[in-house]
Backbone as a ProteinNet text record, in pm:
[ID]
protein_1_A
[PRIMARY]
MADIMVVFDFDKTIMDWECDDWIVHEFGLIDLVNELLPTTPWNSLMDKMMGQLHSRGKTIADIADVLKRATMHPRIVPAIKSIHALGCELRILSDANLFYIETILNHLGIRECFSQITTNPSFVDEEKGRLRILPFHDFRSSPHGCGLCPPNLCKGAVIERVQASVSAEGKKKRFIYVGDGVGDYCPSLKLSEGDFMMPRKDYPAWDLICQNPALLKAEIHEWTDGEELERVVLRLIDAIITEEEIKSGRSISSDREMQNIADHRCACP
[TERTIARY]
2921	3061.8	3088.9	3183.5	3220.5	3295.8	3285.5	3362.2	3503.1	3599.9	3738.6	3826.3	3911.9	4011.6	4150.4	4227.3	4363.5	4457.7	4538	4629.7	4772.3	4839.1	4975	5075.4	5183.4	5304.1	5356.9	5455.1	5506.5	5648.9	5742.8	5883.1	5903.7	5969.6	6000	5875	5761	5636.9	5583.3	5541.1	5508.5	5637.4	5731.5	5860.4	5964.7	6067.6	6178.9	6265.9	6275.2	6366.4	6291.8	6368.4	6325.8	6348.3	6246.3	6261.4	6368	6377.3	6482.6	6620.5	6640.2	6769.1	6797.4	6694.3	6710.9	6760.6	6697.3	6739.1	6881.9	6912.6	7046.4	7152.8	7129.3	7226.2	7238.7	7127.1	7129.3	7193.2	7180.6	7238.1	7371.2	7424.1	7555.3	7560.4	7458.2	7449.9	7485.7	7539.2	7559.7	7651.9	7764.7	7860.6	7799.7	7725.6	7663.9	7556.3	7478.6	7376.7	7440.5	7545.2	7613.1	7673.2	7715.6	7773.3	7667.9	7548.1	7444.3	7350.8	7347	7249.4	7256.4	7375.9	7379.1	7309.2	7293.7	7237.2	7105.6	7055.1	6937.6	6833.9	6708.1	6603.2	6590.7	6558.7	6562.1	6472.5	6351.1	6260.1	6317.3	6374.9	6438.2	6561.7	6633	6752.5	6718.3	6609.2	6569.5	6529.2	6469.6	6438.8	6568	6669.4	6799.5	6861.1	6842.3	6897.8	6830.7	6701.3	6634.4	6693.9	6729.6	6797.6	6934.5	7002.6	7134.8	7125.9	7026.6	7009.1	6979.1	6896.2	6864.3	6990.3	7076.2	7199.7	7295.5	7280.5	7363.3	7301.7	7191.4	7129.6	7031.5	6994.9	6899.9	6757.7	6678.8	6542.1	6442.9	6317.5	6210.8	6194	6208.7	6198.3	6309.3	6429.7	6540	6507.5	6451.4	6415.2	6306.2	6207.2	6098.9	6151.7	6244.2	6300	6371.3	6442.7	6511.9	6410.5	6305.6	6202	6135.7	6114.8	6048.9	6134.5	6263	6351.2	6359.9	6300.3	6305.9	6236.6	6291.6	6244.8	6139	6061.5	5959.1	5936.4	5876	5846.1	5738.3	5752.2	5657.4	5513.7	5487.7	5351.5	5279.2	5349.8	5287	5176.2	5203.1	5101.6	4980.5	4998.4	4880.1	4801.7	4872.6	4804.3	4716.6	4772	4695.9	4574.2	4591.6	4479.1	4372	4413.8	4317.6	4238.5	4307.8	4240.6	4138.5	4178.2	4089.1	3968	3991.3	3882.4	3781.7	3824.4	3734.1	3644.5	3666.8	3582.4	3633.1	3755.4	3814.2	3859.8	3862.1	3921.4	4069.4	4154.1	4298	4348.4	4436.1	4500.5	4650.3	4725.7	4868.5	4893.6	4973.1	5016.5	5167.3	5239.2	5382.8	5462.1	5585.8	5679.1	5769.5	5726.9	5797.5	5745.6	5706.1	5640.8	5552.6	5463.3	5359.1	5416.4	5520.1	5576.7	5632.9	5711	5767.5	5657.2	5559.3	5457.4	5371	5322.5	5235.8	5311.8	5439.1	5519.6	5528.1	5555.4	5570.7	5436.1	5331.7	5200.7	5146.2	5162.7	5118.3	5197.6	5326.8	5410.7	5365.4	5322.7	5279	5133.9	5061.2	4922.3	4826.4	4860.6	4774.6	4734.7	4757.4	4722	4574.4	4489.2	4344.9	4296.4	4382.9	4343.1	4335.1	4397.7	4407	4316.3	4231	4137.4	4204.1	4313.6	4379.3	4526.2	4611.4	4753.8	4784.6	4825.8	4864.3	5014.7	5083.2	5229.3	5280.1	5411.3	5468.5	5437.9	5387.5	5355.5	5480.7	5464.2	5573.9	5514	5592.4	5545.3	5665.5	5639.6	5744.2	5738.8	5847.7	5861.1	5876	5767.8	5767.4	5870.7	5895.7	5991.7	6133.7	6168	6304.1	6316.4	6201.7	6205.5	6264	6249.7	6302.2	6190.6	6213	6115.1	6134.1	6025.6	6026.5	5956.2	6011.7	5955	5932.2	5809.9	5772.1	5728.1	5729.7	5680.6	5528.4	5472.6	5327.3	5281.9	5351.8	5327.8	5432.9	5389.5	5484.8	5544.1	5655	5707.6	5772.1	5794.3	5852.1	5744.5	5631.2	5526.9	5422.5	5396.7	5294.7	5334.8	5429.7	5473.5	5359.7	5363	5253.9	5261.3	5377.3	5388.4	5397.2	5411.3	5421.8	5568.3	5602	5740.2	5783.2	5688.5	5721	5755.5	5711	5718.3	5819.7	5868.1	5954.7	5878.5	5948.8	5879.1	5789.3	5817.9	5741.4	5611.4	5593.7	5472.3	5444.8	5328.5	5280.4	5169.1	5200	5101.1	4986.9	5015.6	4910.2	4802.6	4844.4	4747.9	4662.8	4723.4	4648.9	4544.4	4583.3	4489	4373	4402.9	4296.1	4199.7	4254.9	4170.8	4080.8	4135.6	4056.6	3947.2	3981.9	3882.8	3769.3	3804.9	3703.7	3613.1	3671.7	3594.1	3496.4	3542.6	3456.7	3342.3	3375	3273.6	3170.9	3217.9	3127.3	3028.9	3069.3	2980.6	2884.7	2896.7	2809.1	2843	2966.6	3009	3093.7	3109.9	3199.6	3292.5	3420.7	3519	3615.6	3659.7	3766.6	3895.9	3998.4	4124.3	4227.1	4299.8	4420.1	4534.3	4632.4	4745.9	4870.3	4938	5055.3	5175.6	5277.8	5393.5	5516.7	5624.7	5752.3	5833.4	5825	5922.4	5881	5971.9	5946	5819.1	5800.1	5682.8	5551.6	5556.4	5434.3	5394.1	5477.9	5444.5	5334.2	5345.8	5245.4	5104.9	5081.8	4945.7	4897.1	4991.1	4949.3	4882.8	4924.4	4867.3	4729.1	4692.9	4563.5	4455.6	4492.9	4395.3	4308.4	4190.1	4092.2	4079.6	4007.6	3974.2	3894.5	3926.9	3864.5	3946.3	4048.2	4140.8	4260.6	4343.1	4460.5	4583.4	4691.7	4820.5	4911.6	4969.7	5059.8	5200	5283.4	5420.8	5511.8	5607.1	5703.9	5802.8	5816.3	5898.2	6043.2	6103.2	6243.6	6274.6	6169.8	6186.2	6147	6177.1	6160.6	6022	5914.8	5781	5755.5	5794.3	5777.1	5856.3	5980.8	6064.3	5998.8	5946.5	5882.2	5755.7	5677.2	5554.6	5586.4	5691.3	5726.4	5778.3	5819.9	5862.2	5745.8	5626.3	5507	5382.5	5354.3	5239.9	5106.9	5100.2	4974.3	4930.1	5020.1	4982.5	4888.2	4886.2	4801.1	4665.5	4560.1	4426.4	4401.5	4467.1	4450.1	4521.1	4472.6	4537.1	4660.4	4768.4	4896.9	4925	4953.5	4989	5113.2	5221	5347.2	5353.4	5448.7	5477.1	5624.5	5677.3	5820.6	5851.7	5771.3	5796.1	5663	5669.8	5547.3	5454.7	5512.7	5430.3	5350.9	5417.5	5347.9	5251.3	5289.5	5197.9	5066.8	5077	4957.3	4873.8	4937.6	4865.9	4796.6	4868.6	4812.7	4698.3	4717.8	4613.4	4487.2	4501.4	4382.4	4310.4	4384.4	4321.1	4245.9	4306.2	4238.8	4109.9	4116	3995.6	3887.9	3927.8	3832.2	3771.9	3856.2	3806.6	3706.2	3734.7	3642	3509.5	3515.8	3393.2	3312.3	3381.5	3313.3	3247.4	3319.3	3265.9	3140.3	3143.2	3027.1	2909	2939.6	2832.8	2769.2	2851.1	2798.6	2707.3	2752.1	2671.7	2539	2540.9	2417.5	2322.8	2368.1	2280.5	2294.3	2393.3	2411.3	2479.3	2455.7	2506.4	2644.5	2745.9	2884.7	2959.7	3045.9	3117.9	3206.5	3197.4	3285.3	3424.6	3439.9	3573.6	3669.4	3622.6	3708.5	3748.5	3654.8	3683.7	3794.5	3781.1	3878	4015.3	4019.4	4148.4	4215.5	4137.3	4193.3	4251.6	4182.3	4229.6	4355.2	4360.3	4474.3	4600.7	4587.8	4705.9	4786.1	4914.2	5008.9	4990.9	4931.2	4926.6	5067	5098.8	5235.2	5282.5	5401.2	5461.2	5585.5	5564.2	5677.3	5758	5889.6	5972.7	5956
9706.2	9724	9675	9583.8	9534.3	9641.5	9638.6	9730.4	9674.7	9743.4	9698.3	9810.7	9777.9	9872.7	9820	9900	9864.1	9947.9	9880.2	9947.8	9930.2	10041.8	10040.4	10081.4	10006.2	10060.3	10166.8	10244.9	10352.6	10324.8	10316.8	10295.6	10157.1	10151.9	10027.6	9951.5	10018	9962.5	10059.3	10177	10282	10342.6	10371.8	10427.3	10316.9	10343.6	10249.1	10246.5	10360.2	10378.9	10383.5	10362.5	10412.2	10562.8	10642.2	10787.7	10841.2	10783.7	10825.3	10802.7	10685.5	10655.3	10751.8	10785.4	10879.9	11014.4	11063.3	11191.7	11182.6	11075.7	11058.1	11057.1	10983.5	10977.1	11110.4	11170.8	11293.4	11410.2	11413.2	11523.5	11486.6	11368.9	11331.4	11312.6	11247.4	11228.6	11086.5	11006.6	10864.7	10843	10912.8	10891.9	10927.9	11037.5	11079.3	10980.1	10931.6	10832	10705.6	10658.4	10536.9	10555.7	10676.6	10705.6	10701.2	10753.3	10765.2	10644.5	10565.7	10457.2	10356	10318.5	10218	10259.9	10391	10437.9	10514.4	10527.2	10610.5	10536.4	10527	10465.7	10538.4	10464.5	10520.9	10643.4	10636.8	10749.9	10874.5	10858	10970	11018.1	10924.3	10959.3	11048.4	11018	11100.1	11240.4	11251.7	11385.4	11462.8	11394.8	11459.7	11502.3	11419.8	11454.5	11578.6	11595.4	11717.4	11840.4	11824.2	11932.2	11960.1	11852.8	11868	11942.7	11907	11976	12124	12153.4	12292.9	12369.7	12307.1	12373.9	12397.7	12318.6	12335.3	12432.6	12492.2	12592.1	12536.7	12409.1	12350.3	12386.1	12425.1	12468.3	12355.1	12381	12284.5	12264.9	12372.6	12362.3	12275	12283.6	12199	12050.8	12019.5	11881.2	11833.3	11918.8	11882.5	11857.4	11940.1	11922.8	11788.4	11748.4	11618.9	11504.8	11515.1	11411.1	11396.9	11507.3	11504.2	11434.5	11419.4	11350.4	11200.5	11154.2	11011.3	10930.1	10813.8	10736	10632	10593.4	10491.1	10425.5	10306.5	10236.8	10314.1	10324.7	10405.7	10356.8	10231.7	10180.2	10202.9	10256.2	10273.6	10377.9	10494.2	10599.9	10557.3	10499.8	10450.7	10345.7	10258.7	10156.1	10220.6	10317.8	10385.7	10456	10522.7	10591.9	10493.1	10377.7	10276.7	10219.4	10189.3	10134.8	10234.5	10360.4	10465.7	10480.4	10472.3	10487.1	10373.3	10257.8	10143.2	10157.1	10260.9	10285.1	10225.6	10172.5	10117.9	10230.9	10202.9	10296.9	10264.9	10366.2	10348.9	10420.3	10351.9	10411.9	10380.8	10461.8	10436.8	10410.9	10307.7	10274.5	10258.4	10356.1	10364.4	10408.5	10359.6	10401	10515.3	10585.8	10707.4	10821.7	10932.9	11038.5	11120.9	11197.7	11264.8	11366.5	11440	11539.6	11473.3	11367.7	11297.2	11249.6	11180.6	11115.6	11218	11318.7	11417	11499.4	11528.9	11603.2	11525.6	11395.8	11313.6	11291.3	11259	11234.2	11359.5	11475.1	11600	11628.6	11600.8	11619.7	11530	11407.5	11311.2	11332.4	11416.5	11443.3	11333.1	11255.9	11144	11150.1	11263.3	11271.6	11244.9	11294.5	11280.4	11136.9	11049	10908.6	10835.5	10890.4	10821.5	10887.9	10807.3	10860.4	10884.4	10812.5	10827.3	10788.1	10861.4	10828.4	10810.8	10691.1	10664	10643.6	10731.6	10728.7	10808.9	10820.5	10901.6	11049.1	11119.5	11260.6	11345.3	11453.9	11549	11688.7	11787.4	11925.5	12018.2	12135.4	12236	12327.5	12330.9	12422.4	12563.6	12641.1	12772.6	12867	12853.1	12942.3	12915.2	12786.3	12750.2	12722.2	12696.3	12669.3	12534	12437.4	12303.9	12201.1	12088.9	11980.8	11895.5	11866.3	11775.3	11646.1	11533.9	11401.6	11332.6	11285.3	11224.6	11079.6	10997.6	10860	10854.2	10758.5	10738.9	10694.6	10597.3	10556.1	10622.5	10679	10732.9	10614	10563.1	10437	10453.3	10575	10594.1	10592.2	10655.9	10662.5	10552.2	10507.1	10403.1	10312.1	10221.2	10129.8	10040.7	10007.3	9928.3	9780.5	9731.8	9595.8	9486.7	9521.6	9420.6	9386.9	9259.3	9217.6	9206.4	9218.7	9207.6	9340.5	9449.9	9581.6	9673.5	9775.9	9875.8	9952.3	10011.8	10074.5	10191.2	10257.9	10378.9	10351.3	10229.7	10203.2	10054	10012.2	9875.7	9882.4	9837.7	9842	9744	9634.5	9540	9603.1	9684.3	9753	9849.9	9914.4	10007	9931.9	9818.7	9739.9	9691.4	9648.7	9605.7	9720.8	9839.4	9957.1	9986.1	9974	9996	9890.9	9765.8	9657.7	9682.1	9725.7	9752.5	9868.2	9969.4	10084.8	10045.4	9964	9916.8	9833.3	9744.6	9659	9740.8	9843.3	9926.5	10002.4	10029.1	10097.8	10001.4	9872.5	9773.4	9739.9	9768.4	9743.7	9617.5	9567.4	9455.8	9496.8	9496.3	9532.6	9417.7	9403.3	9310.7	9391.3	9343.3	9415.5	9354.6	9440.3	9401.8	9482.9	9414.7	9482.3	9461.2	9571.1	9565.1	9621	9538.1	9585.3	9503.4	9539	9471.5	9441.1	9524.6	9519.2	9438	9431.9	9361.1	9413.2	9544.4	9604.5	9567.8	9510.8	9470.1	9326.4	9257.6	9119.9	9115.2	9197.5	9198.2	9222.5	9323.7	9343.2	9228.4	9156.9	9043	8936.1	8926	8827.4	8868.4	8993.9	9046.4	9037.9	9011.8	9004.5	8879.1	8884.4	8776.7	8692.2	8581.8	8503.7	8591.7	8581	8667.5	8790.1	8818	8927.7	8875.8	8968.2	8932.8	9006.6	8933.9	8992.1	8986.7	9100.5	9109	9148.4	9051.6	9083.3	9092.2	9183	9194.9	9078.6	9005.7	8884.7	8915.3	8830	8838.7	8961.3	9019.5	9126.3	9070	9142.4	9082.7	9029	9099.1	9049.2	8916.2	8904.2	8780.1	8667.1	8697.4	8595.5	8544.2	8635.9	8596.1	8514.7	8556.2	8483.6	8342.7	8331.3	8200.7	8102.5	8152.3	8062.1	7977.3	8034.9	7959.7	8027.4	8006	8071.9	8038.5	7924	7881.6	7974.8	8059.3	8153	8262.4	8282.8	8386.2	8330.5	8403.5	8368.3	8423	8534.7	8596.7	8515.7	8530.1	8465.2	8546.8	8478.4	8544.8	8551.6	8671.5	8691.5	8780.3	8727.7	8800.8	8895.3	8986.6	9075.4	9113.4	9156.5	9185.8	9331.7	9394.6	9533.9	9603.4	9732	9808.7	9754	9698.1	9642.2	9522	9434.1	9316.9	9356	9454.2	9502.7	9547.6	9626.4	9675.4	9559.2	9464.4	9352.7	9267.4	9236.2	9148.3	9215.2	9339	9402.8	9425.5	9459.6	9478.3	9345.7	9236.2	9104.5	9065.1	9095.5	9063.6	9143.8	9271.3	9355.3	9302.4	9266.7	9211	9080.8	8998.8	8872.1	8895.2	8992.2	9022.7	9073	9163.1	9217.8	9106.8	9020.4	8909.2	8816.2	8785.8	8698.5	8758.3	8888.2	8954	8956.1	8973.2	8973.2	8835.3	8731.3	8594.8	8570.3	8614.4	8596.4	8670.5	8783.4	8862.4	8807.3	8699.1	8631.8	8676.3	8760.8	8804	8693	8688.3	8581.2	8616.3	8573.6	8597.1	8467.1	8436.1	8309	8300.1	8188.8	8168.1	8129.4	8089.6	8053	8170.2	8288.1	8406.3	8437.7	8424	8449.9	8357.4	8229.6	8133.7	8155.8	8192	8216.6	8339.8	8444.5	8567.5	8543.4	8464.7	8438.2	8352	8256.8	8165.1	8232.2	8327.4	8392.3	8463.8	8445	8514.1	8480.2	8369.1	8326.2	8299	8333.9	8321.7	8177	8158.1	8024.7	8026.3	8026.1	8032.7	7902.7	7913.4	7793.7	7707.5
9064.1	9096.2	9237.8	9250.2	9383.1	9459.4	9591.2	9674.7	9689.2	9630	9629.7	9681.8	9777.6	9825.9	9790.7	9717.8	9681	9766.1	9848	9940.5	9887.9	9863.7	9811.8	9918.9	9928.4	9989	9892.3	9934.8	9848.3	9800.9	9896.1	9859.7	9799.1	9685.2	9612.2	9568.9	9575.4	9521.1	9417	9460.4	9363.5	9307.7	9395.8	9353.9	9338.1	9260	9246.9	9371.6	9438.8	9551	9683.3	9791.9	9922.6	9919.2	9945.2	9935.3	10029.9	10149.7	10242.6	10180.4	10120.4	10057.4	9943	9866.4	9755.2	9806.6	9913.6	9972.1	10025.1	10096.8	10154.5	10045.3	9937.1	9828.6	9755.3	9723.5	9643.8	9718.1	9850.1	9928.1	9993.7	9963.9	10015.8	10166.2	10221.6	10366.7	10410.5	10320.1	10348.9	10468.1	10472.3	10581.1	10716.1	10721	10847.2	10890.7	10796.9	10829.2	10884.4	10820.2	10866.8	11005.8	11036.4	11168.5	11278.5	11248.9	11351	11358.2	11251.9	11242.9	11357.7	11406.7	11513.6	11643	11663.7	11790.8	11775.6	11653.3	11629.6	11546.5	11594.7	11512.1	11378.4	11272.9	11137.8	11123.5	11173.8	11162.5	11229.3	11348	11418.2	11343.9	11283.1	11207	11088.3	11019.7	10905.6	10949.4	11067.3	11119.3	11143.5	11196.5	11216.8	11083.8	10980.2	10849.3	10791.2	10819	10773.9	10843.7	10971.4	11042.7	10984.1	10945.5	10885.4	10751.7	10671.3	10543.7	10565.7	10666.1	10697.1	10735.6	10817.2	10859.5	10743.4	10637.7	10517.5	10417.4	10455.8	10369.8	10267.5	10280	10187	10229.3	10132.3	10160.5	10137.9	10179.7	10153.7	10003.1	9927.1	9781.6	9724.1	9781.9	9736.3	9757.7	9874.4	9904.9	9809.3	9784.9	9693.9	9552.8	9508.3	9373.9	9359.8	9464.6	9461.5	9458.8	9537.5	9538.3	9401.7	9333.5	9202.7	9096.8	9123.7	9029	9055.8	9164.9	9198.8	9089.7	9059.7	8945.4	8983.4	8883	8898.4	8763.2	8765.7	8640.5	8563.7	8431.7	8354.1	8354.1	8396.4	8396.9	8529.5	8629.1	8760.4	8755.7	8699.9	8695.9	8613.9	8493.6	8421.2	8498.7	8571.7	8651	8757.4	8828	8933.5	8875.6	8762.1	8699.4	8653.1	8602.8	8557.7	8674.3	8784.6	8903	8956.6	8960.2	9007.9	8916.3	8786.2	8689.4	8699.5	8748.6	8765.6	8888.6	8966.1	9082.2	9211.7	9210.3	9333.5	9424.7	9552.7	9647.7	9661.4	9647.1	9659.1	9784.5	9856.7	9972.4	9968.7	10040.1	10058.2	10205.5	10232.6	10368.3	10362.9	10417.1	10390.2	10512.7	10518.5	10623.7	10576.8	10472.2	10431.1	10519	10462.3	10539.6	10447.3	10505.4	10428.3	10329.6	10368.8	10278.3	10153.3	10170.4	10055.8	9961.4	10018.8	9937.5	9864.3	9935.1	9870.5	9768.2	9795	9696.9	9566.2	9574.6	9454.4	9385.4	9461.2	9400.2	9332.3	9394.2	9332.1	9205	9209	9091.2	8976	9008.3	8906.9	8864.8	8937.8	8905.3	8944.6	9048.3	9088.7	9236.6	9301.2	9443.4	9465.7	9374.1	9392.7	9375.4	9324.9	9308.9	9443.2	9546	9674.6	9777.3	9837.4	9936.4	10071	10096.9	10227	10214.5	10285.8	10296.8	10444.6	10482	10620	10621.9	10693.4	10694	10813.3	10824.4	10931.1	10904.7	11005	10983.6	10964.9	10893.1	10874.4	10859	10891.3	10877	10864.2	10810	10796.4	10917.3	10992.3	11105.8	11048.7	11053.6	10989.4	11050.3	11180.5	11247.1	11198.1	11187.4	11148	10998	10933.4	10790.6	10755.8	10845	10818.9	10826.5	10761.3	10761.6	10885.1	10953.7	11067.7	11028.4	11071.4	11045.3	11178.9	11200.8	11328	11305.7	11411.1	11397.4	11397	11323	11323.5	11462	11519.9	11658.3	11747.9	11858.3	11955.9	12031.7	11978.7	12033	12169.6	12214.3	12347.8	12456.6	12431.1	12533.9	12519.5	12395.7	12376	12260.5	12283.7	12177.8	12128.9	12000	11942.4	11978.9	12021.5	12072.6	11968.7	11840.9	11735.7	11711.8	11723.1	11705.4	11560.2	11466.5	11324.5	11260.1	11319.8	11255.5	11323.3	11250.5	11312.6	11419.8	11516.7	11630	11592.7	11482.4	11448.4	11374.1	11316.5	11239.8	11227.9	11276.2	11253.7	11149.7	11028.7	10921.6	10946.4	11015.7	11047.6	11134	11232.1	11318	11237.2	11138	11052.6	10971	10912.6	10833.7	10921.1	11042.2	11132.7	11162.6	11177	11203.7	11083	10964.1	10842.6	10830.7	10856.6	10850.1	10949.6	11069.6	11172.1	11130.1	11068.2	11022.9	10912.9	10818.9	10710.4	10766.9	10862	10923.4	11000.9	11072	11151.3	11063.3	10938.9	10845.4	10775.9	10811.3	10751.8	10608.3	10569.2	10431.9	10424.4	10304.2	10278.4	10165.6	10193	10091.1	10069	9946.1	9912.1	9906.1	9974.1	9981.3	9886.7	9817.6	9743	9801.5	9858	9921.5	9835.7	9799.9	9713.3	9789.7	9810	9885.8	9858.3	9926.5	9899.9	10024.9	10127.4	10235.2	10355.3	10452.5	10577.3	10643.6	10640.2	10702.9	10638	10517.2	10448.9	10480.9	10556.7	10592.7	10698.6	10800.7	10908.3	10853.8	10770.3	10719.7	10631	10567.2	10485.3	10571.1	10697.1	10789.2	10839.8	10821.3	10868.8	10762.4	10637.7	10530.9	10546.5	10491.4	10507.9	10381.3	10392.2	10273.6	10177.7	10050.7	9951.3	9920.4	10003.2	9976.9	9898	9853.6	9774.6	9826.7	9839.3	9876.4	9754.4	9718.8	9603.9	9650.9	9690.2	9729.7	9607	9611.8	9502.4	9511.8	9402.9	9403.4	9434.2	9519.8	9559.9	9645.7	9705.2	9803.5	9940	10048.6	10182.6	10215.9	10179.1	10211.5	10142	10016.4	9940.5	10004.9	10045.4	10110	10237.9	10318.3	10444.2	10418.3	10322.3	10289.7	10241.9	10160.9	10104.3	10209.4	10325.4	10432.1	10482.5	10479.1	10520.7	10462.7	10334	10270.7	10336.9	10404.9	10466.8	10579.5	10628.8	10734.2	10684.7	10553.6	10496.4	10456.9	10489.7	10443.3	10303.3	10272	10141	10033.6	9911.1	9796.8	9757.2	9722.7	9697.9	9548.7	9501.3	9360.4	9355.5	9305.1	9301.8	9181.7	9185.5	9072.3	9078	8965.2	8959	8928.2	8843.2	8806.2	8781.2	8743.4	8725.6	8619.3	8512.6	8406.4	8456.7	8531.7	8584.2	8696.1	8776.5	8880.5	8817.1	8711.5	8642.4	8590.3	8524.6	8464.1	8570.4	8678.4	8781.3	8856.3	8898.9	8979.6	8897.2	8769.6	8686.5	8662.1	8651.3	8636.6	8763.7	8878.1	9004.2	9018.6	8984.8	8993.1	8899.5	8777.4	8681.7	8733.5	8797	8851.1	8963.6	9049.8	9159.5	9104.7	9008.8	8950.1	8884.2	8809.7	8743.2	8844.4	8950.4	9055.1	9116.5	9143.4	9203.6	9105.6	8976.9	8877.9	8866.2	8875.2	8871.8	8991.8	9108.6	9229.7	9220.5	9149.8	9139.3	9032.6	8962.9	8868.9	8726	8697.7	8560	8480.4	8353.8	8267.6	8215.5	8289.9	8250.3	8267.5	8175.3	8179.1	8300.5	8374.9	8489.4	8445.8	8317.9	8268.9	8278.5	8240.6	8245.1	8387.7	8478.3	8619.4	8669.5	8644	8695	8632.4	8504.6	8440.4	8498.8	8521.7	8578	8716.1	8797.3	8932.1	8929.7	8837.9	8832.3	8781.2	8690.8	8632.8	8740.7	8737.5	8825.1	8973.2	9003.3	9142.8	9190.1	9312.2	9363.2	9359.7	9305.7	9302.8	9390.8	9521.1	9614	9606.5	9614.3	9607.5	9731.5
[MASK]
+++++++++++++++++++++++++++++++++++++++++++++++++++++++++++++++++++++++++++++++++++++++++++++++++++++++++++++++++++++++++++++++++++++++++++++++++++++++++++++++++++++++++++++++++++++++++++++++++++++++++++++++++++++++++++++++++++++++++++++++++++++++++++++++++++++++++++++

């Protein structure tokens, strides 16, 4: 079995929605968000919205109930379970927050499939009984300095840290990164040859990649919905396993490997 790490974005990748947008719409906070957005960073704005919900008498349980109703493609959960069953390591790298993500994953029964969740920290203020949302990077005291990413989280820096950790352990892993948004472009540039980038077609990361695909060392494979995500990622995993088996001298047809790799390769305009 090859060492494979599959890194998922969360909003609009695992979920259909941005979780922040789902909360804002479901609790009727759109007007207030639009009023504060010009002067408040998004991560800080969401923390303010949690305070607003608390002042309106909404509980942590109310927020959790709304998150559990958020929609996703029906093939996403089976895909995650299949990837996990194949022995791959799964991680989440997201600009949502830990409370949102763990609430939804626990509700879906797939939290144990992920070895690590890297996202904006959050916690329940026990004294006040409200949810607090904090930035992953303290952008006021120690900005990350990346011009591609929002101030609260540079996913590229996280991927570099993971790569360094894997290297320090003397291991070699093949990375498959699945994402959709602007924040997923920076980590795509950090992937190496032999890795795979899976941008969601016609979403911001795909658009940015298509401007100059040659900037990426990783092979690009697009996807459109949960069904295609499942099909593409499982083919890539099969191709990696087959390639490793061929290298180890086992008798397996290279035709299958080449077909699996060629299928769904990104065709940027």
